[in-house]
Biopython code that builds the backbone (N, CA, C, O; Angstrom):
import numpy as np
from Bio.PDB.StructureBuilder import StructureBuilder

atoms = [
    (1, "MET", "N", (10.045, 4.929, 10.212)),
    (1, "MET", "CA", (10.663, 3.746, 8.991)),
    (1, "MET", "C", (9.423, 4.439, 7.807)),
    (1, "MET", "O", (9.754, 4.658, 6.642)),
    (2, "ARG", "N", (7.991, 4.725, 8.318)),
    (2, "ARG", "CA", (7.273, 4.798, 7.035)),
    (2, "ARG", "C", (7.398, 6.379, 6.424)),
    (2, "ARG", "O", (6.868, 6.748, 5.376)),
    (3, "ASP", "N", (8.234, 7.239, 7.339)),
    (3, "ASP", "CA", (8.665, 8.616, 6.697)),
    (3, "ASP", "C", (9.993, 8.246, 5.548)),
    (3, "ASP", "O", (10.099, 8.938, 4.535)),
    (4, "LEU", "N", (10.786, 7.314, 5.771)),
    (4, "LEU", "CA", (11.717, 7.196, 5.239)),
    (4, "LEU", "C", (11.131, 6.354, 3.730)),
    (4, "LEU", "O", (12.006, 6.437, 2.868)),
    (5, "TYR", "N", (10.126, 5.736, 3.331)),
    (5, "TYR", "CA", (9.402, 5.231, 2.346)),
    (5, "TYR", "C", (9.049, 6.763, 1.935)),
    (5, "TYR", "O", (9.781, 7.213, 1.053)),
    (6, "LEU", "N", (8.365, 7.358, 2.275)),
    (6, "LEU", "CA", (7.500, 8.683, 2.089)),
    (6, "LEU", "C", (8.241, 9.156, 1.160)),
    (6, "LEU", "O", (7.960, 9.335, -0.025)),
    (7, "LYS", "N", (9.714, 9.465, 2.018)),
    (7, "LYS", "CA", (10.456, 10.381, 1.466)),
    (7, "LYS", "C", (11.262, 10.236, 0.043)),
    (7, "LYS", "O", (11.473, 11.183, -0.716)),
    (8, "ASN", "N", (11.670, 8.900, -0.180)),
    (8, "ASN", "CA", (12.384, 8.443, -1.094)),
    (8, "ASN", "C", (11.534, 8.019, -2.261)),
    (8, "ASN", "O", (11.980, 7.976, -3.408)),
    (9, "GLY", "N", (10.159, 7.670, -1.904)),
    (9, "GLY", "CA", (9.311, 7.345, -3.117)),
    (9, "GLY", "C", (8.759, 8.346, -3.904)),
    (9, "GLY", "O", (8.335, 9.402, -3.434)),
    (10, "HIS", "N", (8.748, 8.053, -5.107)),
    (10, "HIS", "CA", (8.312, 8.792, -6.098)),
    (10, "HIS", "C", (6.615, 8.756, -6.627)),
    (10, "HIS", "O", (5.974, 9.740, -6.994)),
    (11, "VAL", "N", (6.150, 7.427, -6.551)),
    (11, "VAL", "CA", (4.635, 7.131, -6.893)),
    (11, "VAL", "C", (4.102, 6.506, -5.942)),
    (11, "VAL", "O", (4.587, 5.475, -5.476)),
    (12, "PHE", "N", (2.913, 7.111, -5.484)),
    (12, "PHE", "CA", (2.209, 6.602, -3.928)),
    (12, "PHE", "C", (0.527, 6.058, -4.596)),
    (12, "PHE", "O", (-0.337, 6.811, -5.045)),
    (13, "VAL", "N", (0.459, 4.638, -4.481)),
    (13, "VAL", "CA", (-0.934, 4.444, -4.499)),
    (13, "VAL", "C", (-1.406, 4.244, -3.797)),
    (13, "VAL", "O", (-1.153, 3.172, -3.248)),
    (14, "VAL", "N", (-2.609, 5.223, -3.173)),
    (14, "VAL", "CA", (-3.450, 5.070, -1.944)),
    (14, "VAL", "C", (-4.700, 3.811, -2.139)),
    (14, "VAL", "O", (-5.788, 4.287, -2.464)),
    (15, "GLY", "N", (-4.683, 2.797, -2.035)),
    (15, "GLY", "CA", (-5.832, 1.776, -2.137)),
    (15, "GLY", "C", (-6.399, 1.678, -0.701)),
    (15, "GLY", "O", (-5.917, 1.789, 0.426)),
    (16, "PHE", "N", (-7.599, 1.430, -1.200)),
    (16, "PHE", "CA", (-8.802, 0.959, -0.173)),
    (16, "PHE", "C", (-9.874, -0.192, -0.823)),
    (16, "PHE", "O", (-10.154, -0.470, -1.989)),
    (17, "SER", "N", (-10.237, -0.610, 0.188)),
    (17, "SER", "CA", (-12.004, -1.656, -0.614)),
    (17, "SER", "C", (-12.879, -0.996, -0.600)),
    (17, "SER", "O", (-13.363, -0.359, 0.336)),
    (18, "VAL", "N", (-13.190, -1.078, -1.675)),
    (18, "VAL", "CA", (-14.674, -0.391, -1.972)),
    (18, "VAL", "C", (-16.036, -0.919, -1.464)),
    (18, "VAL", "O", (-17.179, -0.609, -1.799)),
    (19, "THR", "N", (-15.390, -2.171, -0.187)),
    (19, "THR", "CA", (-16.501, -2.819, 0.377)),
    (19, "THR", "C", (-16.384, -2.631, 1.684)),
    (19, "THR", "O", (-17.014, -3.240, 2.548)),
    (20, "SER", "N", (-15.390, -1.589, 1.890)),
    (20, "SER", "CA", (-15.035, -1.197, 3.261)),
    (20, "SER", "C", (-14.793, 0.235, 3.033)),
    (20, "SER", "O", (-14.012, 0.667, 2.185)),
    (21, "ARG", "N", (-15.685, 1.134, 4.043)),
    (21, "ARG", "CA", (-15.687, 2.422, 4.333)),
    (21, "ARG", "C", (-15.106, 2.470, 4.929)),
    (21, "ARG", "O", (-14.682, 3.567, 4.564)),
    (22, "GLU", "N", (-14.305, 2.158, 6.036)),
    (22, "GLU", "CA", (-13.318, 2.158, 7.012)),
    (22, "GLU", "C", (-12.120, 2.027, 6.252)),
    (22, "GLU", "O", (-11.527, 3.021, 6.670)),
    (23, "SER", "N", (-11.460, 1.578, 5.553)),
    (23, "SER", "CA", (-10.256, 1.968, 4.518)),
    (23, "SER", "C", (-10.310, 2.612, 3.805)),
    (23, "SER", "O", (-9.316, 3.238, 3.437)),
    (24, "PHE", "N", (-11.614, 2.781, 3.218)),
    (24, "PHE", "CA", (-11.883, 4.593, 2.233)),
    (24, "PHE", "C", (-11.390, 5.522, 3.173)),
    (24, "PHE", "O", (-10.243, 5.961, 3.088)),
    (25, "GLU", "N", (-12.234, 5.875, 4.127)),
    (25, "GLU", "CA", (-11.940, 7.068, 5.142)),
    (25, "GLU", "C", (-9.943, 7.175, 5.789)),
    (25, "GLU", "O", (-9.489, 8.150, 6.386)),
    (26, "CYS", "N", (-9.200, 6.005, 5.457)),
    (26, "CYS", "CA", (-8.225, 5.635, 6.300)),
    (26, "CYS", "C", (-7.260, 6.545, 5.348)),
    (26, "CYS", "O", (-6.296, 7.058, 5.916)),
    (27, "VAL", "N", (-7.434, 6.801, 3.909)),
    (27, "VAL", "CA", (-6.280, 6.532, 2.789)),
    (27, "VAL", "C", (-6.648, 8.430, 2.637)),
    (27, "VAL", "O", (-6.047, 8.755, 1.614)),
    (28, "PHE", "N", (-7.261, 9.537, 3.148)),
    (28, "PHE", "CA", (-6.999, 10.388, 2.773)),
    (28, "PHE", "C", (-5.946, 11.219, 3.783)),
    (28, "PHE", "O", (-5.195, 12.134, 3.448)),
    (29, "PRO", "N", (-6.125, 10.586, 5.222)),
    (29, "PRO", "CA", (-5.146, 11.233, 6.133)),
    (29, "PRO", "C", (-3.430, 10.802, 5.414)),
    (29, "PRO", "O", (-2.408, 11.474, 5.556)),
    (30, "LEU", "N", (-3.559, 9.640, 4.735)),
    (30, "LEU", "CA", (-2.331, 9.222, 4.354)),
    (30, "LEU", "C", (-1.719, 9.641, 3.171)),
    (30, "LEU", "O", (-0.535, 9.449, 2.895)),
    (31, "VAL", "N", (-2.845, 10.427, 2.222)),
    (31, "VAL", "CA", (-2.745, 11.379, 1.498)),
    (31, "VAL", "C", (-2.164, 12.503, 2.103)),
    (31, "VAL", "O", (-0.959, 12.635, 1.887)),
    (32, "ASP", "N", (-2.671, 13.287, 2.756)),
    (32, "ASP", "CA", (-2.024, 14.724, 3.872)),
    (32, "ASP", "C", (-0.557, 13.764, 4.291)),
    (32, "ASP", "O", (0.548, 14.087, 3.855)),
    (33, "GLN", "N", (-0.707, 12.907, 4.936)),
    (33, "GLN", "CA", (1.101, 12.473, 5.179)),
    (33, "GLN", "C", (2.065, 12.123, 4.230)),
    (33, "GLN", "O", (3.242, 12.022, 4.575)),
    (34, "ILE", "N", (1.698, 11.920, 3.036)),
    (34, "ILE", "CA", (2.570, 11.512, 1.806)),
    (34, "ILE", "C", (2.805, 13.005, 1.669)),
    (34, "ILE", "O", (3.878, 13.400, 2.126)),
    (35, "ARG", "N", (1.924, 13.991, 1.074)),
    (35, "ARG", "CA", (2.232, 15.385, 0.501)),
    (35, "ARG", "C", (3.360, 15.923, 1.922)),
    (35, "ARG", "O", (4.528, 16.235, 1.690)),
    (36, "GLU", "N", (2.774, 15.952, 3.334)),
    (36, "GLU", "CA", (4.061, 16.737, 4.521)),
    (36, "GLU", "C", (5.021, 16.234, 4.039)),
    (36, "GLU", "O", (5.894, 17.019, 3.669)),
    (37, "VAL", "N", (5.251, 14.840, 3.855)),
    (37, "VAL", "CA", (6.545, 14.345, 4.308)),
    (37, "VAL", "C", (7.219, 14.451, 3.247)),
    (37, "VAL", "O", (8.338, 14.965, 3.247)),
    (38, "LYS", "N", (6.576, 13.926, 2.054)),
    (38, "LYS", "CA", (7.601, 13.788, 0.977)),
    (38, "LYS", "C", (7.637, 15.336, 0.011)),
    (38, "LYS", "O", (8.545, 15.570, -0.788)),
    (39, "ASN", "N", (6.259, 16.471, 0.319)),
    (39, "ASN", "CA", (7.079, 18.003, 0.164)),
    (39, "ASN", "C", (7.415, 17.856, -1.126)),
    (39, "ASN", "O", (8.511, 18.388, -1.300)),
    (40, "ASP", "N", (6.953, 17.345, -2.201)),
    (40, "ASP", "CA", (7.510, 17.741, -3.840)),
    (40, "ASP", "C", (6.181, 17.671, -4.299)),
    (40, "ASP", "O", (5.345, 16.915, -3.804)),
    (41, "PRO", "N", (5.967, 18.446, -5.238)),
    (41, "PRO", "CA", (4.593, 18.732, -6.228)),
    (41, "PRO", "C", (4.634, 17.934, -7.326)),
    (41, "PRO", "O", (3.634, 18.058, -8.033)),
    (42, "THR", "N", (5.479, 17.124, -7.732)),
    (42, "THR", "CA", (5.829, 16.176, -8.845)),
    (42, "THR", "C", (5.570, 14.808, -8.467)),
    (42, "THR", "O", (5.565, 13.875, -9.270)),
    (43, "ALA", "N", (5.338, 14.699, -7.127)),
    (43, "ALA", "CA", (5.336, 12.991, -7.063)),
    (43, "ALA", "C", (3.767, 12.784, -7.318)),
    (43, "ALA", "O", (2.747, 13.454, -7.154)),
    (44, "ILE", "N", (4.041, 11.728, -7.722)),
    (44, "ILE", "CA", (2.933, 10.996, -8.165)),
    (44, "ILE", "C", (2.347, 10.327, -7.254)),
    (44, "ILE", "O", (3.017, 9.513, -6.618)),
    (45, "ILE", "N", (0.305, 10.585, -6.832)),
    (45, "ILE", "CA", (0.045, 10.089, -6.230)),
    (45, "ILE", "C", (-1.503, 9.444, -6.745)),
    (45, "ILE", "O", (-1.981, 10.528, -7.078)),
    (46, "ILE", "N", (-2.295, 8.731, -6.958)),
    (46, "ILE", "CA", (-3.273, 7.838, -7.460)),
    (46, "ILE", "C", (-3.961, 7.176, -6.364)),
    (46, "ILE", "O", (-3.421, 6.545, -5.455)),
    (47, "GLY", "N", (-5.632, 7.447, -6.592)),
    (47, "GLY", "CA", (-6.211, 6.713, -5.591)),
    (47, "GLY", "C", (-7.029, 5.286, -6.368)),
    (47, "GLY", "O", (-7.605, 5.081, -7.436)),
    (48, "VAL", "N", (-6.653, 4.414, -5.021)),
    (48, "VAL", "CA", (-7.365, 3.010, -6.016)),
    (48, "VAL", "C", (-8.491, 2.724, -5.226)),
    (48, "VAL", "O", (-8.503, 2.843, -4.001)),
    (49, "GLY", "N", (-9.646, 2.267, -6.063)),
    (49, "GLY", "CA", (-10.720, 1.661, -4.847)),
    (49, "GLY", "C", (-10.738, -0.104, -5.815)),
    (49, "GLY", "O", (-10.939, -0.322, -7.010)),
    (50, "ASN", "N", (-10.508, -0.841, -4.944)),
    (50, "ASN", "CA", (-10.273, -2.081, -5.308)),
    (50, "ASN", "C", (-11.602, -2.806, -5.164)),
    (50, "ASN", "O", (-12.585, -2.115, -4.895)),
    (51, "LYS", "N", (-11.796, -4.564, -5.363)),
    (51, "LYS", "CA", (-12.452, -5.080, -5.163)),
    (51, "LYS", "C", (-14.016, -4.718, -5.663)),
    (51, "LYS", "O", (-14.997, -4.851, -4.931)),
    (52, "ILE", "N", (-14.069, -4.166, -7.239)),
    (52, "ILE", "CA", (-15.232, -3.457, -7.632)),
    (52, "ILE", "C", (-15.570, -4.725, -7.999)),
    (52, "ILE", "O", (-16.722, -4.557, -8.400)),
    (53, "ASP", "N", (-15.301, -5.999, -8.139)),
    (53, "ASP", "CA", (-16.100, -7.503, -8.447)),
    (53, "ASP", "C", (-17.175, -7.655, -7.562)),
    (53, "ASP", "O", (-18.184, -8.276, -7.895)),
    (54, "LEU", "N", (-17.015, -7.040, -6.254)),
    (54, "LEU", "CA", (-18.289, -7.582, -5.326)),
    (54, "LEU", "C", (-18.974, -6.563, -4.938)),
    (54, "LEU", "O", (-18.927, -6.030, -3.829)),
    (55, "ALA", "N", (-19.806, -6.189, -6.099)),
    (55, "ALA", "CA", (-20.729, -5.359, -6.211)),
    (55, "ALA", "C", (-22.047, -5.368, -4.994)),
    (55, "ALA", "O", (-22.449, -4.261, -4.634)),
    (56, "ASP", "N", (-22.412, -6.075, -4.649)),
    (56, "ASP", "CA", (-23.088, -6.175, -3.667)),
    (56, "ASP", "C", (-22.810, -6.170, -2.677)),
    (56, "ASP", "O", (-23.649, -6.449, -1.820)),
    (57, "GLU", "N", (-21.449, -5.838, -2.320)),
    (57, "GLU", "CA", (-21.097, -5.805, -0.769)),
    (57, "GLU", "C", (-19.972, -4.384, -0.989)),
    (57, "GLU", "O", (-18.907, -4.291, -0.378)),
    (58, "ARG", "N", (-20.428, -3.464, -1.877)),
    (58, "ARG", "CA", (-19.967, -2.647, -2.066)),
    (58, "ARG", "C", (-20.621, -1.390, -1.150)),
    (58, "ARG", "O", (-21.816, -1.119, -1.032)),
    (59, "GLN", "N", (-19.502, -0.729, -0.557)),
    (59, "GLN", "CA", (-20.459, 0.411, 0.501)),
    (59, "GLN", "C", (-19.666, 2.160, -0.074)),
    (59, "GLN", "O", (-19.997, 3.165, 0.555)),
    (60, "VAL", "N", (-19.167, 2.220, -0.669)),
    (60, "VAL", "CA", (-18.372, 3.294, -1.229)),
    (60, "VAL", "C", (-18.528, 3.085, -2.830)),
    (60, "VAL", "O", (-17.994, 2.209, -3.510)),
    (61, "LYS", "N", (-19.431, 4.157, -3.266)),
    (61, "LYS", "CA", (-20.124, 4.525, -4.931)),
    (61, "LYS", "C", (-18.786, 4.802, -5.676)),
    (61, "LYS", "O", (-17.773, 4.989, -5.002)),
    (62, "THR", "N", (-18.740, 4.833, -6.911)),
    (62, "THR", "CA", (-17.624, 5.312, -7.210)),
    (62, "THR", "C", (-17.613, 6.856, -7.696)),
    (62, "THR", "O", (-16.602, 7.412, -8.122)),
    (63, "GLU", "N", (-18.695, 7.378, -7.589)),
    (63, "GLU", "CA", (-18.753, 8.733, -7.984)),
    (63, "GLU", "C", (-18.498, 9.779, -6.334)),
    (63, "GLU", "O", (-17.962, 10.885, -6.260)),
    (64, "GLU", "N", (-18.994, 9.085, -5.382)),
    (64, "GLU", "CA", (-18.201, 9.724, -4.159)),
    (64, "GLU", "C", (-16.580, 9.593, -3.954)),
    (64, "GLU", "O", (-15.789, 10.407, -3.476)),
    (65, "ALA", "N", (-16.380, 8.360, -4.454)),
    (65, "ALA", "CA", (-15.032, 8.070, -4.378)),
    (65, "ALA", "C", (-14.181, 9.583, -5.266)),
    (65, "ALA", "O", (-13.422, 10.452, -4.836)),
    (66, "LYS", "N", (-14.673, 9.360, -6.412)),
    (66, "LYS", "CA", (-14.260, 10.366, -7.733)),
    (66, "LYS", "C", (-14.248, 11.984, -7.018)),
    (66, "LYS", "O", (-13.351, 12.821, -7.123)),
    (67, "GLU", "N", (-14.998, 12.052, -6.588)),
    (67, "GLU", "CA", (-15.367, 13.309, -5.854)),
    (67, "GLU", "C", (-14.562, 14.051, -4.803)),
    (67, "GLU", "O", (-14.192, 15.224, -4.756)),
    (68, "ARG", "N", (-14.378, 12.904, -3.871)),
    (68, "ARG", "CA", (-13.585, 13.208, -2.815)),
    (68, "ARG", "C", (-11.959, 13.131, -2.588)),
    (68, "ARG", "O", (-11.266, 13.491, -1.637)),
    (69, "PHE", "N", (-11.533, 12.330, -4.224)),
    (69, "PHE", "CA", (-10.290, 12.607, -4.455)),
    (69, "PHE", "C", (-10.161, 13.882, -5.390)),
    (69, "PHE", "O", (-9.031, 14.276, -5.679)),
    (70, "SER", "N", (-11.135, 14.453, -5.809)),
    (70, "SER", "CA", (-10.905, 15.259, -6.930)),
    (70, "SER", "C", (-11.051, 16.714, -6.330)),
    (70, "SER", "O", (-10.903, 17.767, -6.949)),
    (71, "SER", "N", (-11.415, 16.532, -4.818)),
    (71, "SER", "CA", (-12.090, 17.697, -4.160)),
    (71, "SER", "C", (-10.809, 17.936, -3.327)),
    (71, "SER", "O", (-11.104, 18.682, -2.393)),
    (72, "LEU", "N", (-9.199, 17.515, -3.294)),
    (72, "LEU", "CA", (-8.414, 17.620, -2.481)),
    (72, "LEU", "C", (-7.306, 18.632, -3.358)),
    (72, "LEU", "O", (-7.619, 19.043, -4.476)),
    (73, "ASN", "N", (-6.570, 18.827, -3.007)),
    (73, "ASN", "CA", (-5.858, 20.054, -3.323)),
    (73, "ASN", "C", (-4.311, 19.894, -3.182)),
    (73, "ASN", "O", (-3.701, 20.032, -2.122)),
    (74, "PRO", "N", (-3.762, 19.587, -4.376)),
    (74, "PRO", "CA", (-4.246, 19.584, -5.598)),
    (74, "PRO", "C", (-4.897, 18.175, -5.725)),
    (74, "PRO", "O", (-4.478, 17.228, -5.059)),
    (75, "PRO", "N", (-5.927, 18.063, -6.592)),
    (75, "PRO", "CA", (-6.739, 16.789, -6.739)),
    (75, "PRO", "C", (-5.716, 15.729, -7.244)),
    (75, "PRO", "O", (-4.781, 15.752, -8.044)),
    (76, "VAL", "N", (-6.407, 14.587, -6.267)),
    (76, "VAL", "CA", (-5.581, 12.936, -6.711)),
    (76, "VAL", "C", (-6.450, 12.338, -7.980)),
    (76, "VAL", "O", (-7.678, 12.387, -8.041)),
    (77, "PRO", "N", (-5.732, 11.861, -8.812)),
    (77, "PRO", "CA", (-7.049, 11.144, -9.842)),
    (77, "PRO", "C", (-7.091, 9.664, -9.076)),
    (77, "PRO", "O", (-6.266, 9.171, -8.307)),
    (78, "TYR", "N", (-8.490, 9.082, -9.624)),
    (78, "TYR", "CA", (-9.103, 8.620, -8.994)),
    (78, "TYR", "C", (-9.415, 6.997, -10.369)),
    (78, "TYR", "O", (-9.763, 7.252, -11.522)),
    (79, "MET", "N", (-9.278, 6.077, -10.069)),
    (79, "MET", "CA", (-9.453, 5.117, -10.447)),
    (79, "MET", "C", (-9.936, 3.037, -9.765)),
    (79, "MET", "O", (-9.493, 2.501, -8.749)),
    (80, "GLU", "N", (-10.537, 2.661, -10.400)),
    (80, "GLU", "CA", (-11.282, 1.111, -9.654)),
    (80, "GLU", "C", (-10.674, 0.152, -10.056)),
    (80, "GLU", "O", (-9.938, 0.290, -11.034)),
    (81, "THR", "N", (-10.785, -0.902, -9.518)),
    (81, "THR", "CA", (-10.156, -1.935, -10.011)),
    (81, "THR", "C", (-10.330, -3.299, -9.228)),
    (81, "THR", "O", (-10.653, -3.281, -8.041)),
    (82, "SER", "N", (-10.107, -4.504, -9.924)),
    (82, "SER", "CA", (-10.716, -5.821, -9.036)),
    (82, "SER", "C", (-9.230, -6.478, -9.271)),
    (82, "SER", "O", (-8.896, -6.960, -10.353)),
    (83, "ALA", "N", (-8.658, -6.447, -8.491)),
    (83, "ALA", "CA", (-7.380, -7.309, -8.505)),
    (83, "ALA", "C", (-7.754, -8.830, -8.487)),
    (83, "ALA", "O", (-6.759, -9.528, -8.683)),
    (84, "LYS", "N", (-9.177, -9.697, -8.265)),
    (84, "LYS", "CA", (-9.313, -10.966, -8.651)),
    (84, "LYS", "C", (-9.459, -10.719, -9.982)),
    (84, "LYS", "O", (-8.337, -10.938, -10.438)),
    (85, "THR", "N", (-10.307, -10.332, -11.043)),
    (85, "THR", "CA", (-10.367, -10.388, -12.243)),
    (85, "THR", "C", (-9.493, -9.387, -12.877)),
    (85, "THR", "O", (-10.090, -8.994, -13.879)),
    (86, "GLY", "N", (-8.547, -8.890, -12.782)),
    (86, "GLY", "CA", (-7.873, -7.975, -13.144)),
    (86, "GLY", "C", (-7.862, -6.967, -13.877)),
    (86, "GLY", "O", (-6.919, -6.602, -14.580)),
    (87, "GLN", "N", (-9.184, -6.315, -13.732)),
    (87, "GLN", "CA", (-10.208, -5.182, -14.412)),
    (87, "GLN", "C", (-9.738, -3.943, -14.168)),
    (87, "GLN", "O", (-10.127, -3.382, -13.144)),
    (88, "ASN", "N", (-8.956, -3.378, -14.917)),
    (88, "ASN", "CA", (-8.165, -2.106, -15.178)),
    (88, "ASN", "C", (-6.868, -2.039, -14.050)),
    (88, "ASN", "O", (-6.573, -0.912, -13.652)),
    (89, "VAL", "N", (-6.141, -3.123, -13.561)),
    (89, "VAL", "CA", (-5.109, -3.366, -13.228)),
    (89, "VAL", "C", (-4.205, -2.842, -13.863)),
    (89, "VAL", "O", (-3.357, -2.285, -13.165)),
    (90, "SER", "N", (-4.029, -2.799, -15.192)),
    (90, "SER", "CA", (-3.208, -2.522, -16.009)),
    (90, "SER", "C", (-3.003, -1.307, -16.389)),
    (90, "SER", "O", (-1.949, -0.768, -16.728)),
    (91, "ALA", "N", (-4.761, -0.615, -16.271)),
    (91, "ALA", "CA", (-4.949, 0.781, -16.374)),
    (91, "ALA", "C", (-4.078, 1.775, -15.866)),
    (91, "ALA", "O", (-3.544, 2.728, -16.432)),
    (92, "VAL", "N", (-4.016, 1.235, -14.273)),
    (92, "VAL", "CA", (-3.554, 1.841, -13.442)),
    (92, "VAL", "C", (-1.675, 1.821, -13.616)),
    (92, "VAL", "O", (-1.057, 2.713, -13.035)),
    (93, "PHE", "N", (-1.130, 1.083, -14.187)),
    (93, "PHE", "CA", (0.290, 1.329, -14.155)),
    (93, "PHE", "C", (0.657, 2.069, -15.589)),
    (93, "PHE", "O", (1.559, 2.785, -16.025)),
    (94, "GLU", "N", (-0.544, 1.489, -16.054)),
    (94, "GLU", "CA", (-0.080, 2.346, -17.370)),
    (94, "GLU", "C", (-0.109, 4.232, -17.069)),
    (94, "GLU", "O", (0.823, 5.026, -17.201)),
    (95, "TYR", "N", (-1.652, 4.513, -16.603)),
    (95, "TYR", "CA", (-1.233, 5.773, -15.941)),
    (95, "TYR", "C", (-0.279, 6.279, -15.022)),
    (95, "TYR", "O", (-0.411, 7.492, -14.857)),
    (96, "ILE", "N", (0.746, 5.698, -14.289)),
    (96, "ILE", "CA", (1.649, 5.691, -13.612)),
    (96, "ILE", "C", (2.732, 6.077, -14.492)),
    (96, "ILE", "O", (3.304, 7.166, -14.527)),
    (97, "VAL", "N", (3.061, 4.461, -15.601)),
    (97, "VAL", "CA", (4.334, 5.105, -16.542)),
    (97, "VAL", "C", (4.057, 6.312, -17.171)),
    (97, "VAL", "O", (4.964, 7.145, -17.152)),
    (98, "ARG", "N", (2.772, 6.669, -17.853)),
    (98, "ARG", "CA", (2.516, 8.250, -18.465)),
    (98, "ARG", "C", (2.928, 9.222, -17.574)),
    (98, "ARG", "O", (3.849, 9.950, -17.945)),
    (99, "GLU", "N", (2.479, 9.382, -16.550)),
    (99, "GLU", "CA", (2.679, 10.358, -15.564)),
    (99, "GLU", "C", (4.175, 10.543, -15.325)),
    (99, "GLU", "O", (4.729, 11.632, -15.476)),
    (100, "PHE", "N", (4.971, 9.138, -14.845)),
    (100, "PHE", "CA", (6.158, 9.715, -14.245)),
    (100, "PHE", "C", (7.215, 10.102, -15.942)),
    (100, "PHE", "O", (8.008, 11.030, -16.096)),
    (101, "ARG", "N", (6.807, 8.963, -17.019)),
    (101, "ARG", "CA", (7.455, 9.769, -18.290)),
    (101, "ARG", "C", (7.549, 10.833, -18.521)),
    (101, "ARG", "O", (8.573, 11.375, -18.938)),
    (102, "ASP", "N", (5.711, 11.756, -18.130)),
    (102, "ASP", "CA", (5.817, 12.888, -18.898)),
    (102, "ASP", "C", (6.202, 14.090, -17.635)),
    (102, "ASP", "O", (6.369, 15.268, -17.953)),
    (103, "ARG", "N", (6.292, 13.724, -16.497)),
    (103, "ARG", "CA", (6.897, 14.603, -15.296)),
    (103, "ARG", "C", (8.508, 14.842, -15.416)),
    (103, "ARG", "O", (9.207, 15.825, -15.172)),
    (104, "ARG", "N", (8.752, 13.755, -15.813)),
    (104, "ARG", "CA", (10.422, 13.781, -16.091)),
    (104, "ARG", "C", (10.744, 14.206, -17.395)),
    (104, "ARG", "O", (11.955, 14.363, -17.549)),
    (105, "LYS", "N", (9.997, 14.459, -18.456)),
    (105, "LYS", "CA", (10.347, 15.236, -19.195)),
    (105, "LYS", "C", (10.203, 16.689, -19.082)),
    (105, "LYS", "O", (11.002, 17.488, -19.571)),
    (106, "LYS", "N", (9.254, 16.972, -18.484)),
    (106, "LYS", "CA", (8.756, 18.456, -18.005)),
    (106, "LYS", "C", (10.360, 18.703, -17.358)),
    (106, "LYS", "O", (11.186, 19.517, -17.773)),
    (107, "THR", "N", (10.521, 17.702, -16.173)),
    (107, "THR", "CA", (11.758, 18.644, -15.382)),
    (107, "THR", "C", (13.208, 18.456, -16.514)),
    (107, "THR", "O", (14.036, 19.351, -16.685)),
    (108, "GLU", "N", (13.247, 17.235, -17.123)),
    (108, "GLU", "CA", (14.338, 17.821, -17.757)),
    (108, "GLU", "C", (14.436, 19.032, -18.857)),
    (108, "GLU", "O", (15.519, 19.587, -19.044)),
    (109, "SER", "N", (13.289, 19.406, -19.558)),
    (109, "SER", "CA", (13.632, 20.523, -20.530)),
    (109, "SER", "C", (13.411, 21.597, -19.746)),
    (109, "SER", "O", (13.521, 22.660, -20.356)),
    (110, "SER", "N", (12.991, 21.731, -17.988)),
    (110, "SER", "CA", (13.307, 22.587, -17.509)),
    (110, "SER", "C", (14.860, 22.766, -16.726)),
    (110, "SER", "O", (15.409, 23.706, -16.150)),
    (111, "ASP", "N", (15.115, 21.818, -16.930)),
    (111, "ASP", "CA", (16.696, 21.900, -16.208)),
    (111, "ASP", "C", (17.617, 22.541, -17.476)),
    (111, "ASP", "O", (18.485, 23.398, -17.309)),
    (112, "SER", "N", (17.216, 21.897, -18.885)),
    (112, "SER", "CA", (18.211, 22.296, -19.869)),
    (112, "SER", "C", (18.593, 23.694, -19.893)),
    (112, "SER", "O", (19.694, 24.011, -20.345)),
    (113, "GLY", "N", (17.656, 24.690, -19.377)),
    (113, "GLY", "CA", (17.982, 25.841, -19.893)),
    (113, "GLY", "C", (19.113, 26.387, -18.604)),
    (113, "GLY", "O", (19.758, 27.425, -18.756)),
    (114, "LYS", "N", (19.214, 25.685, -17.575)),
    (114, "LYS", "CA", (20.083, 25.589, -16.701)),
    (114, "LYS", "C", (21.436, 25.654, -17.385)),
    (114, "LYS", "O", (21.441, 24.964, -18.404)),
    (115, "LYS", "N", (22.746, 26.359, -17.106)),
    (115, "LYS", "CA", (24.029, 25.928, -17.780)),
    (115, "LYS", "C", (25.068, 25.850, -16.461)),
    (115, "LYS", "O", (24.826, 26.418, -15.396)),
    (116, "CYS", "N", (25.935, 25.267, -16.651)),
    (116, "CYS", "CA", (26.634, 24.920, -15.592)),
    (116, "CYS", "C", (28.047, 26.038, -16.031)),
    (116, "CYS", "O", (28.620, 26.008, -17.119)),
    (117, "LEU", "N", (28.384, 26.970, -14.886)),
    (117, "LEU", "CA", (29.452, 27.955, -14.847)),
    (117, "LEU", "C", (30.796, 27.481, -14.394)),
    (117, "LEU", "O", (31.545, 28.206, -13.740)),
    (118, "LEU", "N", (31.103, 26.229, -14.754)),
    (118, "LEU", "CA", (32.483, 25.826, -14.299)),
    (118, "LEU", "C", (33.725, 26.396, -15.394)),
    (118, "LEU", "O", (33.641, 26.415, -16.622)),
    (119, "GLN", "N", (34.624, 26.746, -14.738)),
    (119, "GLN", "CA", (35.868, 27.169, -15.273)),
    (119, "GLN", "C", (36.930, 26.793, -14.730)),
    (119, "GLN", "O", (38.016, 27.153, -15.184)),
]
sb = StructureBuilder()
sb.init_structure("model")
sb.init_model(0)
sb.init_chain("A")
sb.init_seg("    ")
for serial, (resi, resn, name, xyz) in enumerate(atoms, 1):
    if name == "N":
        sb.init_residue(resn, " ", resi, " ")
    sb.init_atom(name, np.array(xyz, "f"), 0.0, 1.0, " ", f" {name:<3s}", serial, name[0])
structure = sb.get_structure()
């Protein structure tokens, strides 16, 4: 069932809790699986570390997460949020909308050069 969602998806938010190293480690196999099943370089994948409001419980540092996501091939953008306070939540969605729009424009402009040869 998961493969069906991955095949038909266009945007993938791989989230983890910055208070849980285990959840952090679990997102990278998921990114690999998305790329394998989706097999579409235009698919949007973004890493999101949540629960930044729990600074005292933090197990995954910002720099570590940024470095790990940027080391993927191709790199995956990374943002941090707090669902509790709302911090950066809208920024994640704004990023997704911008990326989706920009990639769609690129696809449309590359398709515009193709002509249909119907007679």
